[in-house]
C-alpha positions in Angstrom: -33.9 33.7 -57.1 -30.2 34.0 -58.6 -27.3 36.4 -56.9 -28.4 39.4 -58.7 -31.3 39.4 -57.6 -30.6 39.1 -54.2 -28.0 41.6 -54.2 -30.3 44.4 -55.7 -33.2 43.3 -53.3 -31.2 43.6 -49.8 -30.3 46.8 -51.5 -33.7 48.0 -51.7 -35.2 46.2 -48.8 -32.1 46.4 -46.3 -29.7 49.1 -48.2 -30.0 52.1 -45.5 -30.5 50.0 -42.6 -26.8 48.6 -43.5 -25.2 52.2 -44.5 -26.8 53.7 -40.9 -25.0 50.0 -39.4 -22.2 50.7 -41.2 -22.1 54.8 -40.5 -22.6 54.0 -36.6 -19.4 51.4 -37.2 -17.3 53.9 -38.7 -19.0 57.6 -38.3 -18.6 58.9 -41.9 -21.1 58.4 -44.5 -18.9 58.1 -47.4 -16.6 55.2 -45.3 -20.2 53.9 -44.8 -21.1 53.6 -48.4 -17.8 51.7 -49.2 -18.0 49.4 -46.5 -21.6 48.8 -47.6 -21.0 48.6 -51.3 -17.0 47.0 -50.4 -19.6 43.9 -48.7 -22.2 43.5 -51.0 -18.9 42.6 -53.2 -17.0 40.3 -51.5 -20.2 38.3 -50.5 -21.4 38.2 -54.0 -18.5 37.8 -56.1 -18.5 34.1 -54.3 -22.5 33.5 -55.3 -23.7 30.5 -53.0 -26.6 28.2 -55.0 -29.2 29.6 -52.6 -28.9 32.9 -51.5 -31.9 34.9 -50.3 -32.3 38.2 -48.7 -33.0 36.8 -44.7 -29.7 34.9 -45.0 -27.7 37.1 -46.8 -28.0 40.7 -44.6 -26.0 39.0 -41.4 -23.3 37.9 -43.7 -23.1 41.5 -44.6 -23.0 42.8 -42.0 -20.4 40.2 -40.7 -18.1 41.7 -43.6 -18.9 45.1 -42.6 -17.5 44.7 -39.5 -14.7 42.5 -40.4 -13.6 45.4 -42.8 -14.2 48.3 -40.3 -12.0 46.3 -38.1 -9.3 45.6 -40.8 -9.2 49.5 -41.9 -8.8 50.4 -38.7 -5.4 48.1 -38.4 -4.4 49.4 -41.6 -4.8 53.1 -40.6 -2.7 52.5 -37.1 -0.3 50.3 -39.0 0.5 52.9 -41.8 0.2 56.2 -39.3 3.1 54.5 -37.2 5.6 54.4 -39.7 4.5 57.8 -40.8 7.6 60.1 -40.1 7.0 62.7 -37.1 7.6 65.6 -39.4 5.0 67.8 -37.9 5.5 69.7 -34.5 3.1 68.4 -32.2 -0.1 70.3 -31.2 -0.5 72.8 -28.0 -2.7 71.9 -25.6 -6.4 71.3 -26.7 -8.6 74.7 -25.0 -11.2 72.6 -24.1 -13.0 76.3 -22.8 -13.4 77.5 -26.7 -14.9 73.9 -27.0 -17.0 74.0 -24.4 -19.9 75.7 -26.3 -19.9 72.6 -28.8 -22.5 69.8 -28.5 -21.6 66.5 -29.0 -24.0 63.6 -30.6 -24.0 60.0 -30.1 -21.9 59.7 -33.7 -18.3 62.0 -31.9 -19.2 60.1 -28.4 -18.5 56.9 -30.0 -16.0 58.0 -32.3 -13.8 58.2 -28.7 -14.2 54.9 -28.5 -11.6 52.3 -30.1 -12.6 50.3 -32.7 -13.2 47.2 -30.5 -15.3 49.0 -27.9 -16.9 50.8 -30.4 -18.0 47.6 -32.4 -18.9 45.6 -29.5 -21.2 48.9 -28.2 -22.5 48.9 -31.8 -23.5 45.0 -32.0 -24.8 44.9 -28.6 -27.1 48.0 -28.1 -27.8 48.7 -31.8 -27.9 45.4 -33.5 -29.3 43.7 -29.7 -27.5 40.7 -29.9 -26.3 38.9 -26.3 -22.8 39.4 -25.4 -22.0 35.4 -26.9 -23.2 36.2 -29.9 -20.9 39.8 -30.2 -18.1 37.5 -28.9 -18.7 35.4 -31.3 -19.0 37.6 -34.3 -15.8 39.4 -32.5 -13.9 36.0 -32.4 -13.0 36.8 -29.0 -14.2 35.2 -25.4 -17.2 36.5 -23.9 -15.5 37.8 -20.7 -13.5 40.5 -23.6 -16.7 41.9 -25.1 -17.7 42.8 -21.4 -14.6 44.1 -20.6 -14.8 46.3 -24.1 -18.4 47.2 -23.3 -17.7 47.8 -19.7 -14.9 50.0 -21.1 -17.0 51.7 -24.0 -20.0 52.4 -21.8 -18.2 54.0 -19.5 -16.2 56.4 -21.6 -19.6 56.9 -23.7 -21.4 57.9 -20.3 -18.8 60.8 -19.0 -18.7 62.0 -22.9 -22.6 62.3 -22.6 -22.9 63.2 -19.3 -20.1 66.2 -20.1 -21.9 67.4 -23.5 -25.3 67.2 -20.9 -24.1 69.1 -18.9 -22.5 71.8 -21.1 -26.1 71.5 -22.8 -27.8 73.0 -20.1 -25.6 75.7 -19.2 -25.9 76.9 -22.5 -29.9 76.9 -22.0 -30.1 79.1 -18.9 
């Protein structure tokens, strides 16, 4: 099977799963599509001799994760270089936002990119800590710290959301 057939079959069979993975990483459907497309282009422009769907998918997911982290680093760098022309916004009115329910994607947006990547790899991909550390190129202890902080932050956001939802139901 040539690389073109493998890429087509991968998209047909696992395309929606790849898009969901990208969406969990970045929280934006259009950006998730871009992550999938960019990863496929990067993986299949330098084809191996013996691609198959089973071996290509993990590699595509790895490229998606790396691209997401790279894009975030670029955004942070870019925004730090932008001149600070705008005046700071006033304090957020939490009372006005209290009726808004948060879903898991908006809760994930509260995490740092590394925390988000660790949480997605650990709980969505169901990878052990050692594998998450290997994929992110860091130690297991670092992954555990990111997971602990990320889960704690998610817990706070989701508990707050749950309490607001209960108040709305009364």
